[in-house]
Every structure is written in structure tokens, then in C-alpha cells.
N, C-alpha and C positions, 0 to 999 in steps of 0.2 A: 713873283706875280701870284697875287690872291684874287681868285674870282669868287665874288660872293653873290647870293640872291636872298629874297625876303623869305621869312619864314613859311608862307604860304607856297611859294614857288619851290623851296626845299622839298616840302610834304608831296607837291604834284610830282617832282622828279622821282622822289622816293617811291611813289606808287607805280613806276613804270620798270622798276627793277627789283630784285631781292634785296631785301634789308636784314641786316644782321643784328640791328638794335632794337630794343623795346621803345614803345612811343616815348616813355620817359627818358630813356637815354639819349634818344634823337632830340627832344626838346631841349635837354639839358646842354647837349654839345652844341647845338645851334645857337642857344643863348650865351654860352662861353664864347663862341666864335665872335659873336657880336659885341661882347664886353671886353674880351681881350683878345683882339684879332692878332693872328701870327705876324711877326715882322715880315715885312715885303717891301721891295722897291716901289711897287704899284698895286693899288688896290683898285679893282675895276668891279663895279655893280653890274652884273650881267641879267637881272631878273627879266628885263624885258626884251633881251637881245636873243635872236635865233643863232643857230651855230655858227652860220657863216659871217654873221656880223660879228660874233664874239671873236672868231678866228682873225677877222680883219683889224679888230680893235688890238688884239694881242700883238698882231704883227707890226703895227704901227708904233706901239710901245717899245718893241724890241728893236727896232731899226736903230742903229748908231746916229748919235746926234752929228750934225755937220756944222 
């Protein structure tokens, strides 16, 4: 499961916690993630989703198919 957000949302979220990357490193990492996303069974865009909605979306994707 890969959750991803827009560049702007990544910066907003980074502003709410301690960051250990320089601005240049942060930008490079975000760009790399967009250009070469890691392998995942599901990719979920969560930019506009609050925590509760994100949790529910992940739960739905993890439920076994019937």
C-alpha cells in the first residue's frame, strides 16, 4: 500500500513535524517518489482525505475479495 500526496500537501504536512531533510533533499525525494514510485499492490492518493477517510480507504482495499 502506497499513500501519496501532492507536493504542496507534503510541504504542509512536513511543517507540522520535525524534518530531518534539507529543502533540496525534500524536493528531490518527493520528485523521485513521483517519477519512480515504489512497487505496491495499491497506490492511494490521499491529498484531500482526512485521517478517518484514509483509514477507511485502506481498510476497504485490504479486505479480502469474495
